[in-house]
N, C-alpha and C positions, 0 to 999 in steps of 0.2 A: 504494499500500500505505500505509495508516493505522495498522497496528497490528503491531511486529515480534513476535514470539511468541520467548522463549529457552529451548531446554529444560536444565534443571541439576539434576545429583544436589542433597539437601538439606544436605549436610555444612557446616556453617562457612563451610570455605574455599571451596568451589564455589558457593556463594550468594554469597559477595565476589565472585567473579570474575565470575558473571552480572552481579550489580548493576553492579559497580568498569563492564562494559562497557554496559552499559545505560546509566552516566551519559555515557558519553560519544556514545554514537548518538544522546540527547536533545540533547548539547551541540550534537552536529554537524548534530540535523535537530528542529530545534522545533517543527516541524509536525507528528510521528509521535505514536505512543505506543508506549511497549514494555512487555510483561509477561513474566513471568518462568514457566516451569510446572514447577513441582516435582516429582521421582519418588527413588524410591530404585531403585536398581540392583544387582543380582548380587550382584554385587563388594561392596557397603554389606551386603548382608546375610546372606553367606556368609564368617565370619571366622574358623572353626573350621580352617583350611586355611593356607600358604603361599599367594600368588596364583600362583606359577609351576606348583605341584600342580593348582590350578582353572579354569586358561586364561589369566592375567594378566591384565593388568590392561585389555584389551579387557571385561570384563566390567564394568567402569564405564562404558562408551561405547558398549554397543551397542542397548541401552535409548531412549536421547538418540536415535540416529540410527533406530531403528523409530518415535520420535513425529514427525520429520520427515520419514520413507517413508506414514506415516498423516495428516500434515496436520495434527497437533495440535503441531507445533513447526516454526519456521523457520530457526534456527540453532539452536547448541549451541557452549560455551565450555567449552574444558579448560585445563589445565597443558598445556604444549605436551610436556614428558616424557612424559605418559602415553598418548599416542598412536601409533599404530604407525604405521613408519618410514613404509610405501605404505599412500596411505589406499582405502579399503574401491571397487568402482568404486562410481559411483554419487554418489560423493561428493568433496569440494575440501577445500581449508585456504586459502582465499583472504584471509587475515590471519592473520599474524603480529606481535606486537607486546605494547609492556608489560612490557618484560623489568626484572624487579625483581633484584637481589643474586642470583646462581648456582652461591654455595657452598653447603656441603652445613654442618652446624651438628651439633657434639657437645652435645648438654645432662647434662651428669654434676654432682652434688656435689662430687664427687672430684675435678675439676680435668679440664684440657686431656688430651688425647689421650695426650702423654708422662709424664703423671702420675697415669693409672690404676693402681691396685694389681693387680699378678700374677694372673692369673686373672678378672679384671674382667667381668661380665657386661653386655654390650653388646646391643642390641636396634636390629636393624634388619632389614629383609626385602629390601633391595637384595643381591644377590651383587655390582654394582657397589661398592658400599660397604664390602660385606666383605671382597673381595678385598683393597680397598688399605689398608685398617683392616688387616688381617692383615700384610701386607708389611711394613707400620711398626713393628704390633706383632704379632709369632703369638703371644703367649703369650696374650693374651686370647679369652674365648670369647662368638664374634659369634651372637647366637640371632635366630630368626623375631620380627618384632612386628608385631600389626595392628590395627586401626581407625584410627580418623580422630587429626588429631593434637592434642586433647583428650585420646582416650582414653590416645596412647601416654604422656603426659606424666603421666596418672595414672598407669598402670604404674611408672611413673619412679620417682612420689612417694613410693609404696606400696612401694617396696623390692623388684618383683618384677628391676631392671634397675639396677647401677652407673651406665648412661648411654645415652645413646638417640642415633640419628643422625637428621635430619631437614632439610628443605629450607627452606634462611634465606629463602627470600621467602617460602614459606607463613607460616613465625612473623613476617617482619615484617606481609603481609598482616591477620594476626588479631591484629594488634599487641602479640601475646604477648613480655615481656620480661623477664627472668630473669638473678639473677644469673651462676648457672649455665650463660649457653650459651657455648659456647668455636667459634667458627669455625674452620672446617679450610680451609687453603689451598688453592686449586688446582692446587698441586705436590704436596701431602699426600692430596688428594681430588680426580681430574676429574673435573668435573658428569657426567651424564647428558645427551647431544643433548637442547637446546632445553630444559634446567632453567633456572628463572626467567621463561619469555616463556609471554604467554597465547594461544590461537590461535582463531580460531572456525570452525567446520566448519559448511558448507551442505551442500544437494544440487546438485550438479552443475548450471552453466546456468541457478539460482535469479537472478531479478532483485535477491534480497539485496545480491548483492554489490555493486552500486551504490549501497547505503547506507554498504557499510564503507571505501570509496573515499579518504575524511576520516580515515582509522583508519589508513592506513596508515604503517609504518615500515619503509625499505628501509633502512638498517643493520641492523636488529634480524632483519629476516627473510632478507636474505643471509648472516648468523654462522651462523640457526642451520638455515639451507637444506642451507652445508656439515655444520656437525656432523649433523642429517637422515640425509645423505648416507652419512654411516658406516656408520650402523645399515640402511640400504638395500643398502649395496654387500656390507654381510656378513650378509645375510638374517638380520639379531640382533633381535630383540624387545629390551621394554625388561628382562626377565628373566634376560638374559646379561649379563655382564661386560664392558658396551662401554661407554666413556666417549668426549667429546668436546666440547671448549670452542672458538670461535671469538671473534676479535676482531680491530678492524680497527688495524692500526700506522701508517696515515696516511689519506689522503682516499679511497684506490682501493685500498690492500693489506691483505688480511685474512691473517692467523695462523691456522693449524687445528690444533690440538692432537688428536692421539687416542690409545687406547691400548686395547687386548684382554688380560685378564687368565684366570687358571686361578681356579677357585674359591675358593685357601688363600692367591692373592697370592703363590705362588714363583718364579712367572715370569709376567710384565708384556712385551709389548710394546708401544714407543709408536711416535707418529711425529707427526713436526713439518713441517709445508709451508705453504709461505705464497705470496698469487697473489692475482689480482683477479676470476677468476671464481668462486663457491661451488662447480657443480658438479665443474669441474673439477680443484677443489682435492680434494674427498669422492672423487673417484676415484683421484686422485693418493697419497690418504693410505692408501685401502684397499689399492690395492695395493703398496705400502710392510709393512704390515701384516700382509699374506697372502704375502711373499714370505720375512717373518721368522717363517713358523708361526701364525699368530692364525687360521686353518682350521684347522689339527690340536687347538689348545685348545679353541673354541667346538663343533667334534665329539664331541670327548669328554666336554664339560659335557651338550650333548645328549642323549650316549650314557644318560650318568648320571641323565638324569632321566627316562628310559625305563626 
């Protein structure tokens, strides 16, 4: 295979991610060519409603998968946090790597979270972020916001919001550095499963997988597998207030923190487990969350959505 084609959305961040993986592939395999296949997805075009109301983040992914099925592309690069916890039939995620800062960031000219004025308008379309922010500051108004990173920052600068919450990794990759950026600690806002990591999706059984082997990151992959196991075990997609973060505490031990929250952050259920096998860890955490009422919270949110 002389030319590998990467399907990518055409947002600045998606293109950065695809170009980054292309550079890694070329460094590992200087004998090949790697080209980008840019496309606009339904999620990019439909900005009039919250994602949870129009199909979730799968709207950003489906057309890239169709391009692979049609033979127009060989792989797709994603932010892992945007992927479903269980890959669709016929597709696999053989590479999880290149993890950046996992935290969320409040961007606000009015200061950090604790300094925002009462009733401040905070833009975030993530129910996970909304619930955790309201748990700390129930007096704030957390409102939906759509668009790419640049569009959201413009809405903030034009005064539509007093602050917005974005992923630190996306801001770093776009080299966006502002004086009004206030990172939220993992204790304040536990991130989405896989946040900060990149994933490469391919057709199951594709020969492309062998080209990815030199790029493997065993530790990042183990942590993200544990985190994604929380969403999978709860049957939760990224539209629900489910969060997880794993890290190595020694050469073999992984600590996995997870939570499920109600929509307004009044009830947050947490689990922290430690072990060596990411799949076993995720199962233990899910069992603990469910035993403490996480299933009832998620069922209630699902019913409200319908």
